[in-house]
DSSP file (Angstrom, degrees, kcal/mol; ACC not computed):
  #  RESIDUE AA STRUCTURE BP1 BP2  ACC     N-H-->O    O-->H-N    N-H-->O    O-->H-N    TCO  KAPPA ALPHA  PHI   PSI    X-CA   Y-CA   Z-CA
    1    1 A M              0   0    0      0, 0.0     2,-0.3     0, 0.0   113,-0.1   0.000 360.0 360.0 360.0 145.6    0.0    0.0   -0.1
    2    2 A I        -     0   0    0    112,-0.2     5,-0.1     1,-0.1   116,-0.1  -0.590 360.0-117.3 -86.4 139.1    1.2    3.5   -0.8
    3    3 A S        -     0   0    0     -2,-0.3    -1,-0.1     1,-0.1     0, 0.0  -0.017  34.9 -95.5 -64.9 179.3    1.8    6.0    1.9
    4    4 A E  S    S+     0   0    0      2,-0.0     3,-0.1     3,-0.0    -1,-0.1   0.603  90.8 107.0 -80.7  -7.6   -0.2    9.3    2.2
    5    5 A Q  S    S-     0   0    0      1,-0.1     5,-0.1     2,-0.1    -3,-0.0  -0.203  89.6 -71.6 -68.0 165.9    2.5   11.3    0.4
    6    6 A S     >  -     0   0    0      1,-0.1     4,-0.7     3,-0.1    -1,-0.1  -0.204  37.4-135.0 -54.9 138.0    1.8   12.5   -3.2
    7    7 A L  T >4 S+     0   0    0      1,-0.2     3,-0.6   111,-0.2    -1,-0.1   0.885 106.7  48.0 -63.7 -34.8    1.9    9.6   -5.8
    8    8 A L  T 34 S+     0   0    0      1,-0.2    -1,-0.2     4,-0.0     4,-0.1   0.764 102.7  62.3 -78.1 -25.0    4.0   11.7   -8.1
    9    9 A A  T 34 S+     0   0    0      2,-0.1    -1,-0.2    -3,-0.1    -2,-0.2   0.642  85.2  99.0 -75.0 -13.7    6.5   12.7   -5.4
   10   10 A Q  S << S-     0   0    0     -4,-0.7    -3,-0.0    -3,-0.6     2,-0.0  -0.365  93.4 -83.2 -74.6 153.3    7.5    9.1   -4.9
   11   11 A K        -     0   0    0     -2,-0.1     2,-0.2     1,-0.1    -1,-0.1  -0.300  48.2-134.6 -51.7 124.8   10.6    7.7   -6.4
   12   12 A R        -     0   0    0      1,-0.1    -1,-0.1    -3,-0.1    -4,-0.0  -0.549   1.8-139.7 -86.6 157.0    9.9    6.6  -10.0
   13   13 A R  S    S+     0   0    0     -2,-0.2     2,-0.3     2,-0.0    -1,-0.1   0.645  83.8  42.7 -90.2 -17.9   11.1    3.3  -11.2
   14   14 A R  S    S-     0   0    0      1,-0.1    -2,-0.1     2,-0.0     3,-0.0  -0.814  70.8-136.9-127.2 169.7   12.2    4.5  -14.6
   15   15 A R  S    S+     0   0    0     -2,-0.3     2,-0.3     1,-0.0    -1,-0.1   0.816  78.9  57.7 -98.7 -35.1   14.0    7.6  -15.9
   16   16 A K  S    S-     0   0    0      2,-0.0     2,-0.3     1,-0.0    -1,-0.0  -0.758  81.0-116.8-105.0 148.2   12.1    8.8  -19.0
   17   17 A R        -     0   0    0     -2,-0.3    35,-0.0     1,-0.1    -2,-0.0  -0.586  23.5-168.0 -72.7 137.5    8.4    9.7  -19.3
   18   18 A K        +     0   0    0     -2,-0.3    11,-2.2     1,-0.1     2,-0.4   0.334  67.2  59.4-112.0   1.7    6.7    7.2  -21.7
   19   19 A A  E     +A   28   0A   0      9,-0.2     2,-0.3    32,-0.1     9,-0.2  -0.994  58.4 150.5-129.6 139.1    3.5    9.1  -22.2
   20   20 A W  E     -A   27   0A   0      7,-2.0     7,-3.5    -2,-0.4     2,-0.5  -0.978  38.8-107.5-158.3 167.9    3.0   12.6  -23.6
   21   21 A I  E     +A   26   0A   0     -2,-0.3     2,-0.4     5,-0.2     5,-0.2  -0.876  27.7 176.1-108.2 133.6    0.4   14.7  -25.6
   22   22 A E  E >   -A   25   0A   0      3,-1.9     3,-1.8    -2,-0.5     2,-0.1  -0.995  64.3 -43.8-131.8 127.5    0.7   15.7  -29.1
   23   23 A D  T 3  S-     0   0    0     -2,-0.4    -2,-0.0     1,-0.3     0, 0.0  -0.340 124.8 -24.6  46.4-118.7   -2.1   17.6  -30.8
   24   24 A A  T 3  S+     0   0    0     -2,-0.1    15,-2.5    -3,-0.1     2,-0.3  -0.239 122.2  92.5-111.9  43.5   -5.2   15.7  -29.8
   25   25 A K  E <   -AB  22  38A   0     -3,-1.8    -3,-1.9    13,-0.2     2,-0.6  -0.955  67.5-136.3-134.0 153.0   -3.4   12.4  -29.1
   26   26 A I  E     -AB  21  37A   0     11,-2.3    11,-2.9    -2,-0.3     2,-0.5  -0.961  27.0-153.7 -98.4 123.4   -1.9   10.7  -26.3
   27   27 A V  E     -AB  20  36A   0     -7,-3.5    -7,-2.0    -2,-0.6     2,-0.4  -0.893  11.3-170.9-102.8 128.2    1.4    9.2  -27.4
   28   28 A L  E     -AB  19  35A   0      7,-2.7     7,-3.0    -2,-0.5     2,-0.7  -0.939  14.2-153.5-121.1 140.5    2.7    6.1  -25.6
   29   29 A K  E     + B   0  34A   0    -11,-2.2     2,-0.6    -2,-0.4     5,-0.2  -0.906  18.7 176.3-114.8 101.2    6.1    4.5  -26.0
   30   30 A K  E >   - B   0  33A   0      3,-2.0     3,-2.2    -2,-0.7     2,-0.2  -0.929  64.6 -51.2-109.5 115.5    5.8    0.8  -25.1
   31   31 A R  T 3  S-     0   0    0     -2,-0.6     0, 0.0     1,-0.3     0, 0.0  -0.435 120.8 -24.5  55.1-121.5    9.1   -1.0  -25.7
   32   32 A K  T 3  S+     0   0    0     -2,-0.2     2,-0.4    -3,-0.0    -1,-0.3   0.475 120.8  92.1 -97.4  -2.5   10.1   -0.1  -29.3
   33   33 A T  E <   -B   30   0A   0     -3,-2.2    -3,-2.0     2,-0.0     2,-0.6  -0.749  61.4-151.5 -98.3 139.5    6.5    0.7  -30.5
   34   34 A V  E     -B   29   0A   0     -2,-0.4     2,-0.4    -5,-0.2    -5,-0.2  -0.935  12.0-167.0-109.2 118.8    4.9    4.1  -30.5
   35   35 A H  E     -B   28   0A   0     -7,-3.0    -7,-2.7    -2,-0.6     2,-0.5  -0.868   6.9-159.7-108.7 139.8    1.1    4.2  -30.1
   36   36 A E  E     -B   27   0A   0     -2,-0.4    -9,-0.2    -9,-0.2    35,-0.1  -0.974   8.6-169.6-119.9 117.6   -1.0    7.4  -30.8
   37   37 A I  E     -B   26   0A   0    -11,-2.9   -11,-2.3    -2,-0.5     2,-0.2  -0.911  18.4-133.7-107.0 115.5   -4.3    7.2  -29.2
   38   38 A P  E     -B   25   0A   0      0, 0.0   -13,-0.2     0, 0.0   -15,-0.1  -0.458  23.1-168.0 -71.1 141.5   -6.8   10.0  -30.2
   39   39 A I        -     0   0    0    -15,-2.5     5,-0.1    -2,-0.2    35,-0.0  -0.875  31.6 -87.5-122.0 156.6   -8.7   11.8  -27.5
   40   40 A P    >>  -     0   0    0      0, 0.0     3,-1.5     0, 0.0     4,-0.5  -0.315  36.5-118.3 -62.1 148.1  -11.7   14.2  -27.7
   41   41 A E  G >4 S+     0   0    0      1,-0.3     3,-1.1     2,-0.2     4,-0.5   0.824 112.2  62.4 -56.1 -35.6  -10.8   17.9  -28.1
   42   42 A E  G 34 S+     0   0    0      1,-0.3     4,-0.4     2,-0.1    -1,-0.3   0.730 103.8  48.8 -65.0 -23.8  -12.4   18.7  -24.7
   43   43 A L  G <> S+     0   0    0     -3,-1.5     4,-3.1     1,-0.1     5,-0.3   0.482  85.1  88.7 -97.0  -5.0  -10.0   16.5  -22.9
   44   44 A V  H <X S+     0   0    0     -3,-1.1     4,-2.0    -4,-0.5    -1,-0.1   0.939  91.8  42.8 -61.7 -46.5   -6.7   17.8  -24.4
   45   45 A D  H  > S+     0   0    0     -4,-0.5     4,-1.7     2,-0.2    -1,-0.2   0.943 118.7  47.6 -63.8 -45.8   -6.2   20.7  -21.9
   46   46 A F  H  > S+     0   0    0     -4,-0.4     4,-1.8     1,-0.2     3,-0.3   0.933 109.9  50.8 -55.5 -46.6   -7.1   18.2  -19.0
   47   47 A A  H  X S+     0   0    0     -4,-3.1     4,-0.9     1,-0.3    -1,-0.2   0.870 106.5  56.0 -70.0 -35.0   -4.9   15.5  -20.3
   48   48 A K  H  < S+     0   0    0     -4,-2.0     3,-0.5    -5,-0.3    -1,-0.3   0.901 110.4  44.9 -60.5 -37.6   -2.0   18.0  -20.5
   49   49 A K  H  < S+     0   0    0     -4,-1.7     3,-0.3    -3,-0.3    -2,-0.2   0.828 121.1  39.1 -72.9 -30.5   -2.4   18.9  -16.8
   50   50 A E  H  X S+     0   0    0     -4,-1.8     4,-2.4    -5,-0.2     3,-0.3   0.302  80.2 109.2-105.1   9.4   -2.8   15.2  -15.8
   51   51 A I  H  X S+     0   0    0     -4,-0.9     4,-3.0    -3,-0.5     5,-0.2   0.845  77.7  53.8 -59.9 -37.5   -0.2   13.5  -18.1
   52   52 A E  H  > S+     0   0    0     -3,-0.3     4,-2.5    -4,-0.2    -1,-0.2   0.935 111.8  45.8 -65.7 -40.6    2.3   12.7  -15.3
   53   53 A L  H  > S+     0   0    0     -3,-0.3     4,-2.5     2,-0.2    -2,-0.2   0.920 112.8  49.5 -66.4 -42.3   -0.5   10.9  -13.3
   54   54 A I  H  X S+     0   0    0     -4,-2.4     4,-2.7     1,-0.2     5,-0.2   0.945 111.4  50.6 -63.1 -44.7   -1.7    9.1  -16.4
   55   55 A D  H  X S+     0   0    0     -4,-3.0     4,-2.0     1,-0.2     5,-0.5   0.889 109.5  50.2 -56.2 -42.0    1.9    8.1  -17.0
   56   56 A Y  H  X>S+     0   0    0     -4,-2.5     4,-2.1    -5,-0.2     5,-2.1   0.933 111.8  47.3 -60.4 -48.3    2.2    6.8  -13.5
   57   57 A I  H  <5S+     0   0    0     -4,-2.5    -2,-0.2     1,-0.2    -1,-0.2   0.933 116.5  44.3 -65.1 -45.3   -1.0    4.7  -13.7
   58   58 A L  H  <5S+     0   0    0     -4,-2.7    -1,-0.2    -5,-0.2    -2,-0.2   0.835 131.6  14.2 -70.0 -33.8    0.0    3.2  -17.1
   59   59 A F  H  <5S+     0   0    0     -4,-2.0    -3,-0.2    -5,-0.2    -2,-0.2   0.694 132.1  28.0-116.7 -27.5    3.7    2.4  -16.4
   60   60 A D  T  <5S+     0   0    0     -4,-2.1    -3,-0.2    -5,-0.5    -4,-0.1   0.657  88.7 102.2-117.4 -19.1    4.6    2.5  -12.6
   61   61 A S  S > <S-     0   0    0     -5,-2.1     3,-1.4    -4,-0.2     4,-0.3  -0.102  83.7-108.1 -69.2 166.9    1.4    1.7  -10.6
   62   62 A P  T 3  S+     0   0    0      0, 0.0     3,-0.2     0, 0.0    -1,-0.1   0.702 121.7  49.5 -66.9 -15.6    0.7   -1.6   -9.0
   63   63 A I  T >  S+     0   0    0      1,-0.2     3,-1.1    -6,-0.1     4,-0.4   0.311  76.7 106.9-104.8  12.3   -2.0   -2.2  -11.8
   64   64 A A  G X  S+     0   0    0     -3,-1.4     3,-1.6     1,-0.3    -1,-0.2   0.863  73.5  58.7 -54.9 -42.7    0.3   -1.3  -14.7
   65   65 A S  G 3  S+     0   0    0     -4,-0.3    -1,-0.3     1,-0.3     3,-0.3   0.787 103.0  53.4 -64.1 -24.9    0.6   -5.0  -15.7
   66   66 A K  G <  S+     0   0    0     -3,-1.1     2,-0.5     1,-0.2    -1,-0.3   0.539  97.5  68.7 -86.7  -7.0   -3.2   -5.2  -16.2
   67   67 A L    <   +     0   0    0     -3,-1.6    -1,-0.2    -4,-0.4    -2,-0.1  -0.493  55.7 134.9-112.7  59.9   -3.2   -2.2  -18.5
   68   68 A R        +     0   0    0     -2,-0.5    -1,-0.2    -3,-0.3    -2,-0.1   0.761  42.4  91.0 -85.1 -23.7   -1.5   -3.5  -21.5
   69   69 A H  S >  S-     0   0    0     -3,-0.2     3,-1.8     1,-0.1     4,-0.3  -0.556  72.7-139.7 -77.0 131.8   -3.8   -2.3  -24.3
   70   70 A P  T >  S+     0   0    0      0, 0.0     3,-1.6     0, 0.0     4,-0.3   0.828  98.8  66.5 -61.4 -31.4   -2.7    1.2  -25.6
   71   71 A A  T >> S+     0   0    0      1,-0.3     4,-1.2     2,-0.2     3,-0.9   0.591  78.6  82.0 -67.1 -12.7   -6.3    2.4  -25.7
   72   72 A T  H <> S+     0   0    0     -3,-1.8     4,-2.9     1,-0.2    -1,-0.3   0.776  77.1  71.0 -63.7 -27.1   -6.5    2.2  -22.0
   73   73 A A  H <> S+     0   0    0     -3,-1.6     4,-1.8    -4,-0.3    -1,-0.2   0.868  98.0  49.3 -54.4 -41.4   -4.9    5.6  -21.9
   74   74 A R  H <> S+     0   0    0     -3,-0.9     4,-2.3    -4,-0.3    -1,-0.2   0.917 110.0  49.8 -63.4 -46.3   -8.1    7.1  -23.2
   75   75 A T  H  X S+     0   0    0     -4,-1.2     4,-2.4     2,-0.2    -2,-0.2   0.910 110.8  49.0 -60.8 -46.0  -10.2    5.4  -20.7
   76   76 A I  H  X S+     0   0    0     -4,-2.9     4,-2.8     2,-0.2     5,-0.2   0.910 110.0  52.4 -60.2 -42.4   -8.0    6.5  -17.8
   77   77 A T  H  X S+     0   0    0     -4,-1.8     4,-1.5    -5,-0.2    -2,-0.2   0.892 111.2  46.6 -62.3 -42.3   -8.1   10.0  -19.0
   78   78 A I  H  X S+     0   0    0     -4,-2.3     4,-2.3     2,-0.2    -1,-0.2   0.897 112.4  50.0 -64.4 -42.7  -11.8   10.0  -19.2
   79   79 A L  H  X S+     0   0    0     -4,-2.4     4,-2.0     2,-0.2    -2,-0.2   0.895 111.6  47.0 -63.6 -42.8  -12.1    8.4  -15.8
   80   80 A L  H  X S+     0   0    0     -4,-2.8     4,-2.5     2,-0.2    -1,-0.2   0.844 110.6  54.3 -69.4 -32.4   -9.8   11.0  -14.2
   81   81 A Y  H  X S+     0   0    0     -4,-1.5     4,-1.8    -5,-0.2     6,-0.3   0.931 110.5  47.1 -63.0 -49.2  -11.8   13.8  -16.0
   82   82 A A  H  X>S+     0   0    0     -4,-2.3     5,-2.2     1,-0.2     4,-0.8   0.907 117.0  40.7 -62.0 -44.0  -15.0   12.5  -14.5
   83   83 A R  H  <5S+     0   0    0     -4,-2.0     3,-0.2     3,-0.2    -2,-0.2   0.884 114.6  50.2 -77.7 -41.9  -13.7   12.1  -11.0
   84   84 A A  H  <5S+     0   0    0     -4,-2.5    -1,-0.2     1,-0.2    -2,-0.2   0.843 118.0  40.2 -64.2 -34.6  -11.7   15.4  -10.9
   85   85 A K  H  <5S-     0   0    0     -4,-1.8    -1,-0.2    -5,-0.2    -2,-0.2   0.537 110.5-121.9 -94.0  -9.9  -14.6   17.4  -12.1
   86   86 A G  T  <5 +     0   0    0     -4,-0.8    -3,-0.2     1,-0.3    -4,-0.1   0.749  60.2 147.0  76.0  23.7  -17.2   15.5  -10.0
   87   87 A I      < -     0   0    0     -5,-2.2    -1,-0.3    -6,-0.3    -2,-0.1  -0.731  55.9-102.3 -94.0 141.9  -19.3   14.3  -13.0
   88   88 A P     >  -     0   0    0      0, 0.0     4,-1.8     0, 0.0     3,-0.4  -0.382  24.5-126.2 -66.1 142.7  -21.0   11.0  -12.8
   89   89 A I  H  > S+     0   0    0      1,-0.2     4,-2.8     2,-0.2     5,-0.2   0.882 107.8  57.0 -55.8 -45.0  -19.3    8.2  -14.7
   90   90 A S  H  > S+     0   0    0      1,-0.2     4,-2.0     2,-0.2    -1,-0.2   0.883 108.0  47.1 -59.2 -38.7  -22.5    7.3  -16.7
   91   91 A R  H  > S+     0   0    0     -3,-0.4     4,-1.9     2,-0.2    -1,-0.2   0.883 113.0  47.5 -68.7 -39.8  -22.9   10.9  -18.0
   92   92 A V  H  X S+     0   0    0     -4,-1.8     4,-2.1     2,-0.2    -2,-0.2   0.859 110.0  54.2 -71.3 -35.6  -19.2   11.1  -19.0
   93   93 A A  H  X>S+     0   0    0     -4,-2.8     5,-2.1     1,-0.2     4,-0.7   0.936 111.0  45.8 -57.9 -48.3  -19.5    7.7  -20.7
   94   94 A K  H  <5S+     0   0    0     -4,-2.0     3,-0.3    -5,-0.2    -2,-0.2   0.886 110.9  52.8 -64.8 -39.5  -22.4    8.9  -22.7
   95   95 A Q  H  <5S+     0   0    0     -4,-1.9    -1,-0.2     1,-0.2    -2,-0.2   0.876 119.1  33.6 -64.2 -39.7  -20.7   12.2  -23.6
   96   96 A F  H  <5S-     0   0    0     -4,-2.1    -1,-0.2     2,-0.1    -2,-0.2   0.380 110.0-119.8 -99.3   4.8  -17.6   10.6  -25.0
   97   97 A K  T  <5 +     0   0    0     -4,-0.7     2,-0.3    -3,-0.3    -3,-0.2   0.980  66.3 131.2  54.3  67.4  -19.4    7.5  -26.3
   98   98 A I      < -     0   0    0     -5,-2.1     2,-0.3    -6,-0.1    -1,-0.2  -0.965  65.5 -96.1-138.7 149.6  -17.6    4.9  -24.3
   99   99 A A    >>  -     0   0    0     -2,-0.3     3,-1.1     1,-0.2     4,-0.8  -0.574  24.4-141.2 -70.8 129.2  -19.0    2.0  -22.3
  100  100 A H  H 3> S+     0   0    0     -2,-0.3     4,-2.2     1,-0.3     5,-0.2   0.787  99.0  67.8 -61.1 -25.0  -19.3    2.9  -18.7
  101  101 A E  H 3> S+     0   0    0      1,-0.2     4,-2.5     2,-0.2    -1,-0.3   0.859  94.0  58.5 -67.1 -31.0  -18.2   -0.6  -17.7
  102  102 A Q  H <> S+     0   0    0     -3,-1.1     4,-1.5     2,-0.2    -1,-0.2   0.947 108.6  45.1 -58.2 -46.3  -14.7    0.3  -19.1
  103  103 A L  H  X S+     0   0    0     -4,-0.8     4,-2.1     1,-0.2    -2,-0.2   0.903 112.1  50.5 -62.9 -45.3  -14.5    3.1  -16.7
  104  104 A Y  H  X S+     0   0    0     -4,-2.2     4,-2.6     1,-0.2    -1,-0.2   0.826 106.1  57.1 -61.0 -37.1  -15.8    1.1  -13.8
  105  105 A R  H  X S+     0   0    0     -4,-2.5     4,-1.9     2,-0.2    -1,-0.2   0.887 107.0  47.1 -62.9 -37.9  -13.2   -1.7  -14.5
  106  106 A I  H  X S+     0   0    0     -4,-1.5     4,-2.6     2,-0.2    -2,-0.2   0.929 112.2  51.9 -66.7 -44.2  -10.3    0.7  -14.2
  107  107 A E  H  X S+     0   0    0     -4,-2.1     4,-2.3     1,-0.2    -2,-0.2   0.906 108.8  49.8 -57.8 -43.9  -11.9    2.1  -11.0
  108  108 A R  H  X S+     0   0    0     -4,-2.6     4,-2.8     2,-0.2    -1,-0.2   0.885 109.0  51.5 -64.1 -40.5  -12.2   -1.4   -9.6
  109  109 A L  H  X S+     0   0    0     -4,-1.9     4,-2.4     2,-0.2    -2,-0.2   0.951 109.8  50.1 -58.0 -49.2   -8.5   -2.1  -10.4
  110  110 A L  H  X>S+     0   0    0     -4,-2.6     5,-2.0     1,-0.2     6,-0.9   0.895 111.8  49.7 -57.2 -42.2   -7.5    1.1   -8.7
  111  111 A E  H ><5S+     0   0    0     -4,-2.3     3,-0.8     2,-0.2    -1,-0.2   0.921 108.7  50.1 -63.1 -45.8   -9.5    0.1   -5.6
  112  112 A R  H 3<5S+     0   0    0     -4,-2.8    -1,-0.2     1,-0.3    -2,-0.2   0.882 109.5  51.1 -64.0 -35.2   -8.1   -3.3   -5.4
  113  113 A A  H 3<5S-     0   0    0     -4,-2.4    -1,-0.3    -5,-0.2    -2,-0.2   0.641 112.1-122.8 -74.5 -10.6   -4.6   -1.9   -5.6
  114  114 A G  T <<5S+     0   0    0     -3,-0.8  -112,-0.2    -4,-0.7    -3,-0.2   0.693  87.6  97.1  79.0  20.7   -5.5    0.5   -2.7
  115  115 A I     >< +     0   0    0     -5,-2.0     4,-2.9     2,-0.1     5,-0.2   0.265  43.1 105.5-121.2  12.9   -4.6    3.7   -4.6
  116  116 A K  H  > S+     0   0    0     -6,-0.9     4,-2.1     1,-0.2     5,-0.2   0.954  84.8  42.1 -56.5 -53.0   -8.0    4.8   -5.8
  117  117 A E  H  > S+     0   0    0      1,-0.2     4,-2.5     2,-0.2    -1,-0.2   0.904 116.0  50.9 -65.2 -39.8   -8.6    7.7   -3.3
  118  118 A Q  H  > S+     0   0    0      1,-0.2     4,-2.6     2,-0.2  -111,-0.2   0.919 109.7  49.4 -66.1 -41.0   -4.9    8.9   -3.7
  119  119 A V  H  X S+     0   0    0     -4,-2.9     4,-2.3     1,-0.2    -1,-0.2   0.926 113.7  45.5 -60.3 -43.8   -5.2    8.9   -7.5
  120  120 A Y  H  X S+     0   0    0     -4,-2.1     4,-2.1    -5,-0.2    -2,-0.2   0.865 112.3  51.7 -69.0 -37.0   -8.4   10.9   -7.4
  121  121 A R  H  X S+     0   0    0     -4,-2.5     4,-2.5    -5,-0.2    -1,-0.2   0.926 110.8  48.3 -59.5 -47.1   -7.0   13.3   -4.8
  122  122 A E  H  X S+     0   0    0     -4,-2.6     4,-2.7     2,-0.2    -2,-0.2   0.865 109.8  52.1 -65.9 -39.2   -3.9   13.8   -7.0
  123  123 A A  H  X S+     0   0    0     -4,-2.3     4,-1.7     2,-0.2    -1,-0.2   0.924 111.1  47.3 -61.4 -42.2   -6.1   14.4  -10.1
  124  124 A E  H  X S+     0   0    0     -4,-2.1     4,-2.7     2,-0.2     5,-0.3   0.923 112.3  50.9 -62.5 -44.9   -8.1   17.0   -8.3
  125  125 A R  H  X S+     0   0    0     -4,-2.5     4,-2.3     1,-0.2    -2,-0.2   0.897 110.2  47.5 -61.2 -44.7   -5.0   18.7   -7.0
  126  126 A L  H  X S+     0   0    0     -4,-2.7     4,-1.5     2,-0.2    -1,-0.2   0.843 113.0  49.5 -66.0 -30.8   -3.4   18.9  -10.3
  127  127 A L  H  X S+     0   0    0     -4,-1.7     4,-1.4    -5,-0.2    -2,-0.2   0.919 116.0  40.9 -71.5 -45.7   -6.5   20.3  -11.9
  128  128 A T  H  X S+     0   0    0     -4,-2.7     4,-2.3     2,-0.2    -2,-0.2   0.822 112.4  56.7 -73.1 -29.5   -7.0   23.0   -9.2
  129  129 A Q  H  X S+     0   0    0     -4,-2.3     4,-1.8    -5,-0.3    -1,-0.2   0.928 108.0  46.4 -64.9 -45.7   -3.3   23.7   -9.1
  130  130 A E  H  X S+     0   0    0     -4,-1.5     4,-1.6     2,-0.2    -1,-0.2   0.831 112.7  51.4 -67.1 -37.7   -3.1   24.5  -12.8
  131  131 A E  H  X S+     0   0    0     -4,-1.4     4,-1.9     2,-0.2    -2,-0.2   0.905 111.9  46.4 -67.5 -44.7   -6.3   26.7  -12.5
  132  132 A T  H  X S+     0   0    0     -4,-2.3     4,-2.0     1,-0.2    -2,-0.2   0.820 110.7  51.7 -72.1 -31.4   -4.9   28.7   -9.6
  133  133 A E  H  X S+     0   0    0     -4,-1.8     4,-1.7     2,-0.2    -1,-0.2   0.821 108.5  51.7 -73.3 -31.1   -1.6   29.2  -11.3
  134  134 A G  H  X S+     0   0    0     -4,-1.6     4,-2.2     2,-0.2    -2,-0.2   0.867 108.5  51.6 -69.2 -35.6   -3.4   30.5  -14.4
  135  135 A K  H  X S+     0   0    0     -4,-1.9     4,-2.3     2,-0.2    -2,-0.2   0.946 108.8  51.0 -63.9 -44.7   -5.4   33.0  -12.3
  136  136 A R  H  X S+     0   0    0     -4,-2.0     4,-1.9     2,-0.2    -2,-0.2   0.869 109.8  50.2 -58.2 -36.9   -2.1   34.2  -10.8
  137  137 A R  H  X S+     0   0    0     -4,-1.7     4,-1.9     2,-0.2    -1,-0.2   0.929 109.4  50.9 -65.1 -45.6   -0.6   34.7  -14.3
  138  138 A R  H  X S+     0   0    0     -4,-2.2     4,-1.2     1,-0.2    -2,-0.2   0.888 108.9  51.2 -58.7 -43.4   -3.6   36.6  -15.4
  139  139 A R  H  < S+     0   0    0     -4,-2.3     3,-0.3     1,-0.2    -1,-0.2   0.899 109.3  51.0 -60.6 -43.3   -3.3   38.9  -12.4
  140  140 A K  H  < S+     0   0    0     -4,-1.9    -1,-0.2     1,-0.2    -2,-0.2   0.866 105.8  55.4 -60.4 -39.0    0.4   39.6  -13.0
  141  141 A K  H  <        0   0    0     -4,-1.9    -1,-0.2     1,-0.3    -2,-0.2   0.836 360.0 360.0 -66.8 -31.7   -0.3   40.5  -16.6
  142  142 A Q     <        0   0    0     -4,-1.2    -1,-0.3    -3,-0.3    -2,-0.2   0.463 360.0 360.0 -82.3 360.0   -2.8   43.1  -15.5
């Protein structure tokens, strides 16, 4: 079980980031293969804020071995979006035309690993941190 400190502040097992955002796609580097998974336009800004957390879940988390399919990155992004914004999963699933069971499956994996609450807390923190920094930048410009 992971301690109460931030998931991202913990020592990482690898040196390079293996997930990043280009245009409206999440790009994953798995072994020597590069996968580009398209995400909805509404999620691009959110995914840019949360890419470190997505990267952690896909490659370093205790459930990483169960997330082998590259398209799981899209599902994780949608799940984090729903939980960070406080939107019900069924409504988000309908909005992005994805089966709600995919989202619940990832949530159950996070719960079994004991990191569900920490991941959601981290997602909310990253989202609000970026919003408050944006407000500060706008104030400085004025």
